[in-house]
Steps between C-alpha positions, in 0.01 A plus 500: 500500500634847412565750790231733380257208513615411848412853593158486352435180691610655841279800438206284405540295820484813707192641330321159525599496878339835551188399307463204726573653833433873476152501363308571824724797586488641144118494526509668842733760363265548197205535729680788686580673169124447389389652827721809433366525139144468608557797737645710212851445646843437343709182507854622571813290456846577630833327453854638474770417227403185312182457708379821350489315162241278634282793610558693176411210269124548566492870521340697231497216248280278289274267687574636845278715731483873474491530874827340541811701579881404523675728759847584346745680730765643272805439724425127510320420177791314337545732204817687592785484734429146578789420732378756767145361521581250768609762725209737431238204550641450842409855617223556739218739436473461112227232522304715736530802265385295201178376672426869639592676176261308285219547762415128509151502652427228775139544428517363148851425378731198524880458474688208354871489608740305298837364624665176416686468833256736680791644693574854367421780713307735267239223408458402870453864589244540234317194628524616868379845409202350308414276791527795741248684291256203476578443127474128396849352403563225254847360487664319199819339634686181554430360836778247500756738372397748766523251772879460419571863527590697815260786535658835406200724625511640855150368554633137481250405234500418132230571247338160556446578865316824428257448220134400529539252214823335395532340155823290480681519167696179604826648397813296586797627700729708282228565238681306238372220298762300303832342608766503233769243483849655571355826640416544868223773471152387399343708211150608396293701740178335647296749691392743223288257290302345795445834656362642167271194488373572847436866449308440188313218661382734775376753259304271261334333796420844631315576173319180521397562863361839405284349220378249756392800725304653199762757452697596179883472494692797361767345277716671233486386150820447301584837343546353156141362455393847388721450190381159412333439167121472490537142395734427793255668737224270376708193590554632848146441610560626849566850379144533354301768684813662654574858429852427405606861425385637841521214722851553642462874480197487728680292762804729486268798548339327813827422670731775384470716809491198741808305383785737532724342231237446238 
């Protein structure tokens, strides 16, 4: 088997493990998000560095909810000056400021915190601040990996110890999938793909739960459908009856002054 195929097999095994073991907590998390949506609230997601990529993947994109917002802190978003991020994400107070600045509302919003090891200070601070305010907190993290780490936060806790709902991404120690003959360091990151799967699973389940409650989910269309040929539009039966030209614009207008980064 080629190395790339071995990598595929490893990732498939993690995703399947999550499907078999985390369904209950995914549905509980989705229910919290549906509760927020039903109240007119926002589903916020925060992660630093590579965890932000998980939050960003579903933000303002096709097939994702319009009332979903990724919280990106520029000093630790992983787009510049990479080697200083570890020091910054160990600083106290930033997580509190993120929650406070975005005016996350305990009456109707929810916060998803993402951290593979669940041990960096900014994410823990954000979760603690949210809990202090009464905001529901969902964690996407690796429970086993977190258990191997000595806590770095002064509270003595990790993300998994704080959240109302914990979804385990099942990541292995070292976050590396494939062993190569003749080289000591394993290659191929593990955590990103399963965490993307988890995040999208929460949001699609949220939309289904809203429909079950007699509510209509607010989901963005792909921005290219407006440029499809008329023949292609006819083949896409699910687009019939949708105001393609104005659908996304109307959602943007609704949330533009509520989501600070929209």
